[in-house]
N, CA, C and O atoms as CSV, one atom per row, in Angstrom:
chain,resi,resn,atom,element,x,y,z
A,1,MET,N,N,83.238,115.528,119.498
A,1,MET,CA,C,82.574,115.718,118.571
A,1,MET,C,C,81.613,114.273,118.642
A,1,MET,O,O,81.849,113.123,119.012
A,2,TYR,N,N,80.438,114.959,118.097
A,2,TYR,CA,C,79.547,114.101,118.008
A,2,TYR,C,C,79.356,113.540,116.399
A,2,TYR,O,O,79.430,114.255,115.401
A,3,GLU,N,N,79.038,111.779,116.422
A,3,GLU,CA,C,79.044,110.989,115.564
A,3,GLU,C,C,78.567,111.740,113.967
A,3,GLU,O,O,79.186,111.480,112.936
A,4,ASN,N,N,77.670,112.451,113.999
A,4,ASN,CA,C,76.828,113.173,112.902
A,4,ASN,C,C,77.805,114.133,112.162
A,4,ASN,O,O,77.619,114.563,111.023
A,5,GLU,N,N,78.967,114.436,113.031
A,5,GLU,CA,C,79.936,115.436,112.594
A,5,GLU,C,C,81.183,114.734,111.708
A,5,GLU,O,O,82.284,115.283,111.740
A,6,LEU,N,N,81.023,113.715,111.050
A,6,LEU,CA,C,81.748,113.034,110.351
A,6,LEU,C,C,82.073,113.762,108.721
A,6,LEU,O,O,81.798,113.227,107.647
A,7,VAL,N,N,82.662,114.980,108.899
A,7,VAL,CA,C,82.273,115.386,107.310
A,7,VAL,C,C,84.006,115.670,107.000
A,7,VAL,O,O,84.914,115.753,107.827
A,8,CYS,N,N,84.054,115.756,105.800
A,8,CYS,CA,C,85.529,116.050,105.254
A,8,CYS,C,C,85.108,117.173,104.294
A,8,CYS,O,O,84.201,116.925,103.500
A,9,THR,N,N,85.740,118.509,104.294
A,9,THR,CA,C,85.616,119.176,103.357
A,9,THR,C,C,86.077,119.450,101.910
A,9,THR,O,O,85.850,120.264,101.015
A,10,LEU,N,N,86.763,118.470,102.109
A,10,LEU,CA,C,87.628,118.438,100.292
A,10,LEU,C,C,86.579,118.174,99.334
A,10,LEU,O,O,85.604,117.462,99.573
A,11,THR,N,N,86.804,118.764,98.250
A,11,THR,CA,C,86.366,118.457,97.041
A,11,THR,C,C,86.698,116.690,96.478
A,11,THR,O,O,87.453,115.906,97.054
A,12,ALA,N,N,86.054,116.465,95.475
A,12,ALA,CA,C,86.117,114.853,95.111
A,12,ALA,C,C,87.654,115.256,94.374
A,12,ALA,O,O,88.322,114.226,94.455
A,13,ALA,N,N,88.109,115.860,93.993
A,13,ALA,CA,C,89.422,115.936,93.163
A,13,ALA,C,C,90.534,115.965,94.229
A,13,ALA,O,O,91.514,115.225,94.315
A,14,ASP,N,N,90.150,117.012,95.041
A,14,ASP,CA,C,91.301,117.195,96.166
A,14,ASP,C,C,91.382,115.975,97.238
A,14,ASP,O,O,92.355,115.802,97.972
A,15,TYR,N,N,90.374,115.261,97.228
A,15,TYR,CA,C,90.261,114.108,97.808
A,15,TYR,C,C,91.165,113.013,97.448
A,15,TYR,O,O,91.763,112.389,98.325
A,16,ARG,N,N,91.300,112.737,96.147
A,16,ARG,CA,C,91.908,111.905,95.310
A,16,ARG,C,C,93.174,112.132,95.438
A,16,ARG,O,O,93.983,111.245,95.706
A,17,ASP,N,N,93.567,113.748,95.200
A,17,ASP,CA,C,94.890,113.919,95.497
A,17,ASP,C,C,95.528,113.416,96.827
A,17,ASP,O,O,96.527,112.732,97.047
A,18,ARG,N,N,94.606,113.992,97.629
A,18,ARG,CA,C,95.058,113.646,99.492
A,18,ARG,C,C,95.256,112.175,99.370
A,18,ARG,O,O,96.382,111.821,99.717
A,19,GLU,N,N,94.444,111.200,98.959
A,19,GLU,CA,C,94.516,109.918,98.955
A,19,GLU,C,C,95.764,109.221,98.251
A,19,GLU,O,O,96.355,108.236,98.693
A,20,THR,N,N,96.020,109.816,97.233
A,20,THR,CA,C,97.334,109.544,96.686
A,20,THR,C,C,98.573,109.812,97.279
A,20,THR,O,O,99.529,109.067,97.064
A,21,ALA,N,N,98.687,111.094,98.225
A,21,ALA,CA,C,99.534,111.380,99.048
A,21,ALA,C,C,99.829,110.544,100.121
A,21,ALA,O,O,100.961,110.286,100.531
A,22,TRP,N,N,98.648,110.081,100.614
A,22,TRP,CA,C,98.731,109.134,101.764
A,22,TRP,C,C,99.257,107.700,101.395
A,22,TRP,O,O,99.722,106.906,102.214
A,23,LEU,N,N,99.109,107.465,99.957
A,23,LEU,CA,C,99.542,106.080,99.664
A,23,LEU,C,C,100.856,105.860,99.220
A,23,LEU,O,O,101.476,104.824,98.982
A,24,LYS,N,N,101.280,107.564,99.132
A,24,LYS,CA,C,102.908,107.495,98.547
A,24,LYS,C,C,103.671,107.286,99.816
A,24,LYS,O,O,104.673,106.571,99.785
A,25,VAL,N,N,103.303,107.816,100.865
A,25,VAL,CA,C,103.868,108.028,102.381
A,25,VAL,C,C,103.704,106.456,102.857
A,25,VAL,O,O,104.697,105.969,103.398
A,26,GLY,N,N,102.684,105.723,102.724
A,26,GLY,CA,C,101.944,104.672,102.839
A,26,GLY,C,C,102.889,103.364,102.454
A,26,GLY,O,O,102.513,102.310,102.966
A,27,ARG,N,N,104.113,103.300,101.583
A,27,ARG,CA,C,105.128,102.787,101.152
A,27,ARG,C,C,105.816,102.199,102.321
A,27,ARG,O,O,106.125,101.018,102.483
A,28,HIS,N,N,106.042,103.370,103.242
A,28,HIS,CA,C,107.125,103.359,104.290
A,28,HIS,C,C,106.525,102.510,105.557
A,28,HIS,O,O,107.278,102.124,106.451
A,29,VAL,N,N,105.035,102.229,105.572
A,29,VAL,CA,C,104.746,101.510,106.638
A,29,VAL,C,C,105.241,100.345,106.961
A,29,VAL,O,O,105.120,99.477,106.097
A,30,SER,N,N,105.760,100.055,107.935
A,30,SER,CA,C,106.611,98.789,108.271
A,30,SER,C,C,105.191,98.088,109.196
A,30,SER,O,O,105.073,96.866,109.099
A,31,ALA,N,N,104.360,98.689,109.890
A,31,ALA,CA,C,103.482,98.080,110.908
A,31,ALA,C,C,102.313,98.606,111.243
A,31,ALA,O,O,102.238,99.723,111.756
A,32,SER,N,N,101.251,97.841,110.983
A,32,SER,CA,C,99.964,98.491,111.337
A,32,SER,C,C,99.065,97.764,112.537
A,32,SER,O,O,99.317,96.677,113.055
A,33,ALA,N,N,98.273,98.392,112.753
A,33,ALA,CA,C,97.161,97.733,114.163
A,33,ALA,C,C,95.908,98.851,114.336
A,33,ALA,O,O,95.832,100.079,114.296
A,34,ALA,N,N,95.071,97.855,114.527
A,34,ALA,CA,C,93.615,98.336,115.229
A,34,ALA,C,C,94.109,98.685,116.378
A,34,ALA,O,O,94.861,97.959,117.028
A,35,VAL,N,N,93.631,100.126,116.825
A,35,VAL,CA,C,93.635,100.493,118.220
A,35,VAL,C,C,92.081,101.267,118.776
A,35,VAL,O,O,91.274,101.578,117.900
A,36,PRO,N,N,91.913,101.404,119.503
A,36,PRO,CA,C,90.518,101.886,119.772
A,36,PRO,C,C,90.254,103.326,119.400
A,36,PRO,O,O,90.958,104.231,119.849
A,37,GLY,N,N,89.239,103.541,118.579
A,37,GLY,CA,C,89.180,104.577,117.806
A,37,GLY,C,C,89.547,104.720,116.209
A,37,GLY,O,O,89.199,105.551,115.371
A,38,GLY,N,N,90.338,103.643,116.143
A,38,GLY,CA,C,91.034,103.834,114.622
A,38,GLY,C,C,92.194,103.124,114.763
A,38,GLY,O,O,92.137,102.188,115.560
A,39,LEU,N,N,93.381,103.348,114.121
A,39,LEU,CA,C,94.369,102.688,113.644
A,39,LEU,C,C,95.791,103.530,113.957
A,39,LEU,O,O,95.961,104.749,113.972
A,40,SER,N,N,96.652,102.555,114.176
A,40,SER,CA,C,98.096,102.645,114.594
A,40,SER,C,C,99.187,102.524,113.554
A,40,SER,O,O,99.185,101.353,113.175
A,41,PHE,N,N,99.989,103.125,113.013
A,41,PHE,CA,C,100.884,102.788,112.048
A,41,PHE,C,C,102.267,103.269,112.431
A,41,PHE,O,O,102.443,104.314,113.057
A,42,ARG,N,N,103.191,102.509,112.055
A,42,ARG,CA,C,104.660,102.483,112.495
A,42,ARG,C,C,105.348,102.516,110.741
A,42,ARG,O,O,105.086,101.770,109.797
A,43,PHE,N,N,106.213,103.596,110.820
A,43,PHE,CA,C,106.955,104.131,109.479
A,43,PHE,C,C,108.320,103.685,109.756
A,43,PHE,O,O,108.848,103.699,110.868
A,44,ALA,N,N,108.990,103.184,108.379
A,44,ALA,CA,C,110.361,102.831,108.563
A,44,ALA,C,C,110.951,103.881,108.613
A,44,ALA,O,O,110.497,104.789,107.917
A,45,PRO,N,N,112.427,104.206,109.625
A,45,PRO,CA,C,112.951,105.769,109.198
A,45,PRO,C,C,113.355,105.563,107.814
A,45,PRO,O,O,113.852,104.554,107.313
A,46,THR,N,N,112.983,106.982,107.132
A,46,THR,CA,C,112.930,107.492,105.765
A,46,THR,C,C,113.227,108.804,105.839
A,46,THR,O,O,112.419,109.451,106.505
A,47,ARG,N,N,114.323,109.542,105.267
A,47,ARG,CA,C,115.027,110.648,105.063
A,47,ARG,C,C,113.644,111.672,104.304
A,47,ARG,O,O,113.228,111.581,103.149
A,48,GLY,N,N,113.227,112.490,105.257
A,48,GLY,CA,C,112.218,113.480,104.603
A,48,GLY,C,C,110.616,113.208,104.959
A,48,GLY,O,O,109.688,113.979,104.713
A,49,LEU,N,N,110.537,111.908,105.601
A,49,LEU,CA,C,109.148,111.214,105.633
A,49,LEU,C,C,108.283,112.277,106.815
A,49,LEU,O,O,107.178,112.790,106.638
A,50,LYS,N,N,109.069,112.390,107.893
A,50,LYS,CA,C,108.315,113.056,108.936
A,50,LYS,C,C,107.977,114.579,108.716
A,50,LYS,O,O,107.231,115.199,109.474
A,51,ASP,N,N,108.623,115.154,107.555
A,51,ASP,CA,C,108.071,116.558,107.172
A,51,ASP,C,C,106.793,116.449,106.176
A,51,ASP,O,O,105.897,117.292,106.147
A,52,SER,N,N,106.842,115.302,105.376
A,52,SER,CA,C,106.048,114.586,104.818
A,52,SER,C,C,104.545,114.576,105.427
A,52,SER,O,O,103.592,115.215,104.983
A,53,LEU,N,N,104.553,113.573,106.714
A,53,LEU,CA,C,103.725,113.267,107.363
A,53,LEU,C,C,103.224,114.456,108.415
A,53,LEU,O,O,102.052,114.659,108.730
A,54,THR,N,N,103.924,114.899,108.696
A,54,THR,CA,C,103.831,116.405,109.549
A,54,THR,C,C,102.425,117.168,109.036
A,54,THR,O,O,101.379,117.493,109.599
A,55,GLU,N,N,103.060,117.307,107.390
A,55,GLU,CA,C,102.320,118.263,106.540
A,55,GLU,C,C,100.607,117.466,106.101
A,55,GLU,O,O,99.499,118.001,106.146
A,56,LEU,N,N,100.923,116.248,105.756
A,56,LEU,CA,C,99.847,115.484,105.776
A,56,LEU,C,C,98.775,115.481,106.802
A,56,LEU,O,O,97.606,115.798,106.586
A,57,VAL,N,N,99.268,115.098,107.932
A,57,VAL,CA,C,98.010,115.486,109.452
A,57,VAL,C,C,97.854,116.829,109.261
A,57,VAL,O,O,96.660,117.126,109.218
A,58,ARG,N,N,98.625,117.797,109.123
A,58,ARG,CA,C,98.271,119.157,109.643
A,58,ARG,C,C,96.925,119.626,108.405
A,58,ARG,O,O,96.182,120.580,108.637
A,59,LEU,N,N,96.810,118.824,107.193
A,59,LEU,CA,C,96.161,119.392,106.142
A,59,LEU,C,C,94.947,118.304,106.596
A,59,LEU,O,O,93.794,118.735,106.600
A,60,GLU,N,N,95.169,117.055,106.935
A,60,GLU,CA,C,93.938,116.278,107.090
A,60,GLU,C,C,93.202,116.774,108.255
A,60,GLU,O,O,91.979,116.651,108.195
A,61,ALA,N,N,93.696,117.300,109.284
A,61,ALA,CA,C,93.122,118.335,110.514
A,61,ALA,C,C,92.444,119.208,109.941
A,61,ALA,O,O,91.385,119.416,110.532
A,62,GLU,N,N,92.601,119.829,109.018
A,62,GLU,CA,C,91.989,121.154,108.847
A,62,GLU,C,C,90.629,120.812,107.741
A,62,GLU,O,O,89.773,121.678,107.557
A,63,CYS,N,N,90.560,119.537,107.091
A,63,CYS,CA,C,89.542,119.003,106.169
A,63,CYS,C,C,88.770,118.036,107.018
A,63,CYS,O,O,87.648,117.741,106.606
A,64,CYS,N,N,89.190,117.490,108.146
A,64,CYS,CA,C,88.724,116.444,108.632
A,64,CYS,C,C,88.813,116.728,110.153
A,64,CYS,O,O,89.586,115.987,110.760
A,65,ALA,N,N,88.192,117.621,110.843
A,65,ALA,CA,C,88.537,118.021,112.136
A,65,ALA,C,C,87.844,116.711,113.226
A,65,ALA,O,O,88.007,116.693,114.446
A,66,TRP,N,N,87.310,116.007,112.680
A,66,TRP,CA,C,86.630,114.891,113.618
A,66,TRP,C,C,88.060,113.725,114.012
A,66,TRP,O,O,87.990,112.909,114.931
A,67,MET,N,N,89.022,113.848,113.301
A,67,MET,CA,C,90.073,113.156,113.376
A,67,MET,C,C,90.883,113.663,114.646
A,67,MET,O,O,90.869,114.835,115.025
A,68,ASP,N,N,91.521,112.734,115.197
A,68,ASP,CA,C,92.735,112.928,115.961
A,68,ASP,C,C,93.865,112.315,115.621
A,68,ASP,O,O,93.942,111.177,115.159
A,69,PHE,N,N,94.866,113.147,115.871
A,69,PHE,CA,C,96.206,112.350,115.219
A,69,PHE,C,C,97.379,112.514,116.508
A,69,PHE,O,O,97.488,113.476,117.268
A,70,ALA,N,N,98.153,111.334,116.487
A,70,ALA,CA,C,99.329,111.471,117.482
A,70,ALA,C,C,100.625,111.042,116.681
A,70,ALA,O,O,100.539,109.891,116.252
A,71,MET,N,N,101.556,111.558,116.442
A,71,MET,CA,C,102.670,111.281,116.058
A,71,MET,C,C,103.947,111.200,116.832
A,71,MET,O,O,104.218,112.256,117.405
A,72,SER,N,N,104.559,110.506,116.953
A,72,SER,CA,C,106.071,110.794,117.570
A,72,SER,C,C,107.294,109.793,117.316
A,72,SER,O,O,107.272,108.569,117.443
A,73,GLU,N,N,108.278,110.538,116.960
A,73,GLU,CA,C,109.383,109.773,116.410
A,73,GLU,C,C,110.554,108.960,117.177
A,73,GLU,O,O,110.708,109.361,118.331
A,74,SER,N,N,111.410,107.907,116.788
A,74,SER,CA,C,112.226,107.452,117.625
A,74,SER,C,C,113.432,107.380,116.222
A,74,SER,O,O,113.391,107.747,115.048
A,75,PRO,N,N,114.590,106.618,117.204
A,75,PRO,CA,C,115.583,106.034,116.210
A,75,PRO,C,C,115.090,104.942,115.339
A,75,PRO,O,O,115.862,104.593,114.447
A,76,ASP,N,N,113.938,104.332,115.430
A,76,ASP,CA,C,113.606,103.102,114.926
A,76,ASP,C,C,112.083,103.458,113.947
A,76,ASP,O,O,111.347,102.582,113.492
A,77,GLY,N,N,111.868,105.015,113.782
A,77,GLY,CA,C,111.056,105.321,112.875
A,77,GLY,C,C,110.009,106.075,113.322
A,77,GLY,O,O,110.170,106.582,114.432
A,78,ILE,N,N,108.820,106.316,112.669
A,78,ILE,CA,C,107.710,107.274,113.161
A,78,ILE,C,C,106.585,106.497,113.636
A,78,ILE,O,O,106.417,105.388,113.129
A,79,SER,N,N,105.853,106.871,114.455
A,79,SER,CA,C,104.516,106.079,115.067
A,79,SER,C,C,103.649,107.200,114.594
A,79,SER,O,O,104.094,108.335,114.764
A,80,LEU,N,N,102.473,107.059,114.024
A,80,LEU,CA,C,101.415,107.695,114.133
A,80,LEU,C,C,100.224,107.153,114.377
A,80,LEU,O,O,99.994,106.067,113.845
A,81,SER,N,N,99.251,107.735,115.180
A,81,SER,CA,C,97.983,107.099,115.592
A,81,SER,C,C,96.854,108.015,114.959
A,81,SER,O,O,96.772,109.210,115.241
A,82,ILE,N,N,95.994,107.382,114.092
A,82,ILE,CA,C,95.011,108.252,113.620
A,82,ILE,C,C,93.516,107.768,114.323
A,82,ILE,O,O,93.155,106.632,114.015
A,83,THR,N,N,92.650,108.527,115.218
A,83,THR,CA,C,91.593,108.160,115.767
A,83,THR,C,C,90.330,108.945,115.760
A,83,THR,O,O,90.273,110.029,115.179
A,84,SER,N,N,89.403,108.472,116.334
A,84,SER,CA,C,87.895,109.394,116.410
A,84,SER,C,C,87.270,108.997,117.473
A,84,SER,O,O,87.656,107.976,118.043
A,85,GLN,N,N,86.286,109.658,117.904
A,85,GLN,CA,C,85.267,109.183,118.954
A,85,GLN,C,C,84.145,108.545,117.975
A,85,GLN,O,O,83.932,108.748,116.779
A,86,GLY,N,N,83.419,107.588,119.040
A,86,GLY,CA,C,82.288,106.776,118.758
A,86,GLY,C,C,82.500,105.797,117.808
A,86,GLY,O,O,83.569,105.903,117.207
A,87,GLU,N,N,81.772,104.858,117.495
A,87,GLU,CA,C,81.820,103.854,116.775
A,87,GLU,C,C,81.798,104.045,115.126
A,87,GLU,O,O,82.410,103.343,114.322
A,88,GLU,N,N,80.943,105.163,114.831
A,88,GLU,CA,C,80.783,105.355,113.809
A,88,GLU,C,C,82.578,106.224,113.085
A,88,GLU,O,O,83.135,105.992,112.012
A,89,GLY,N,N,82.989,107.166,114.178
A,89,GLY,CA,C,84.190,107.651,113.615
A,89,GLY,C,C,85.496,106.659,113.628
A,89,GLY,O,O,86.465,106.735,112.873
A,90,GLU,N,N,85.312,105.871,114.499
A,90,GLU,CA,C,86.226,104.834,114.590
A,90,GLU,C,C,86.455,103.799,112.718
A,90,GLU,O,O,87.401,103.694,111.937
A,91,ARG,N,N,85.169,103.311,112.730
A,91,ARG,CA,C,84.973,103.085,111.284
A,91,ARG,C,C,85.126,103.808,110.423
A,91,ARG,O,O,85.503,103.206,109.417
A,92,ALA,N,N,84.996,105.112,110.252
A,92,ALA,CA,C,85.289,106.183,109.354
A,92,ALA,C,C,87.008,106.450,109.049
A,92,ALA,O,O,87.484,106.540,107.918
A,93,VAL,N,N,87.802,106.551,110.351
A,93,VAL,CA,C,88.819,106.514,110.076
A,93,VAL,C,C,89.707,104.988,109.479
A,93,VAL,O,O,90.723,105.105,108.794
A,94,ARG,N,N,89.252,103.890,109.788
A,94,ARG,CA,C,89.482,102.628,109.165
A,94,ARG,C,C,89.341,102.131,108.131
A,94,ARG,O,O,90.025,101.187,107.734
A,95,ALA,N,N,88.129,102.846,107.290
A,95,ALA,CA,C,87.918,102.748,105.927
A,95,ALA,C,C,88.842,103.796,105.185
A,95,ALA,O,O,89.249,103.602,104.039
A,96,THR,N,N,89.170,105.033,106.002
A,96,THR,CA,C,89.832,105.740,105.404
A,96,THR,C,C,91.264,105.554,105.096
A,96,THR,O,O,91.968,105.928,104.159
A,97,PHE,N,N,91.497,104.820,106.232
A,97,PHE,CA,C,93.444,104.872,105.902
A,97,PHE,C,C,93.386,103.366,105.525
A,97,PHE,O,O,94.520,102.898,105.423
A,98,SER,N,N,92.398,102.480,105.290
A,98,SER,CA,C,92.697,101.110,104.863
A,98,SER,C,C,93.765,100.806,103.812
A,98,SER,O,O,94.092,99.641,103.590
A,99,GLY,N,N,94.222,101.665,103.272
A,99,GLY,CA,C,95.015,101.192,101.858
A,99,GLY,C,C,96.500,101.603,102.837
A,99,GLY,O,O,97.577,101.789,102.271
A,100,LEU,N,N,96.407,101.663,103.752
A,100,LEU,CA,C,98.120,101.843,104.487
A,100,LEU,C,C,98.121,100.749,105.894
A,100,LEU,O,O,99.006,100.910,106.735
A,101,VAL,N,N,97.118,99.685,106.074
A,101,VAL,CA,C,97.147,98.697,106.613
A,101,VAL,C,C,98.034,97.263,106.086
A,101,VAL,O,O,97.994,96.738,104.973
A,102,ARG,N,N,98.661,96.935,107.037
A,102,ARG,CA,C,99.746,95.871,106.845
A,102,ARG,C,C,99.560,94.745,107.544
A,102,ARG,O,O,99.117,94.760,108.693
A,103,PRO,N,N,99.932,93.507,106.812
A,103,PRO,CA,C,99.577,92.541,107.994
A,103,PRO,C,C,100.705,92.603,108.871
A,103,PRO,O,O,101.765,93.214,108.738
A,104,THR,N,N,100.213,91.718,109.970
A,104,THR,CA,C,101.252,91.679,110.908
A,104,THR,C,C,102.362,90.825,111.076
A,104,THR,O,O,103.290,90.933,111.877
A,105,GLY,N,N,102.075,89.659,109.918
A,105,GLY,CA,C,103.287,88.655,109.922
A,105,GLY,C,C,102.761,88.049,109.035
A,105,GLY,O,O,101.734,88.337,108.422
A,106,PRO,N,N,103.833,86.668,108.855
A,106,PRO,CA,C,103.417,86.285,107.529
A,106,PRO,C,C,102.221,85.496,107.522
A,106,PRO,O,O,102.126,84.605,108.366
A,107,GLY,N,N,101.337,85.677,106.740
A,107,GLY,CA,C,100.321,84.892,106.664
A,107,GLY,C,C,99.092,85.665,107.398
A,107,GLY,O,O,97.970,85.186,107.236
A,108,ALA,N,N,99.201,86.530,107.991
A,108,ALA,CA,C,98.211,87.221,108.658
A,108,ALA,C,C,97.288,87.703,108.118
A,108,ALA,O,O,97.418,87.916,106.912
A,109,PRO,N,N,96.370,87.962,108.586
A,109,PRO,CA,C,95.251,89.089,108.050
A,109,PRO,C,C,95.592,90.248,108.529
A,109,PRO,O,O,96.345,90.567,109.450
A,110,LEU,N,N,94.733,91.045,107.548
A,110,LEU,CA,C,94.899,92.600,108.138
A,110,LEU,C,C,94.386,93.056,109.319
A,110,LEU,O,O,93.440,92.439,109.809
A,111,THR,N,N,94.731,93.808,109.750
A,111,THR,CA,C,94.518,94.414,111.132
A,111,THR,C,C,93.607,95.536,111.100
A,111,THR,O,O,93.826,96.651,111.575
A,112,THR,N,N,92.612,95.163,110.525
A,112,THR,CA,C,91.359,96.532,110.727
A,112,THR,C,C,90.197,95.943,111.309
A,112,THR,O,O,89.208,96.635,111.550
């Protein structure tokens, strides 16, 4: 994708609803890190979380096709990376999902 294709097709009201949904699952983020192209999150094992994340990723991929999602599950929880191409895409991913970012340790700065 080209950097000028960073378009979200949600209405303002739908965007607020989606942001609320991400923040709700974000309560289960146990770690986060900046990665090339965006962010990576680790979610604590939580009943029903995989279904919620799967649905959010599906919905997000529909409205923001410029984002790439990779999700995996293990006994330790769920890993989710959200990335995009180019500097603008990387900045947009990090800004969009900044509410999910967690410090990496006691007194550590946020990893955005």
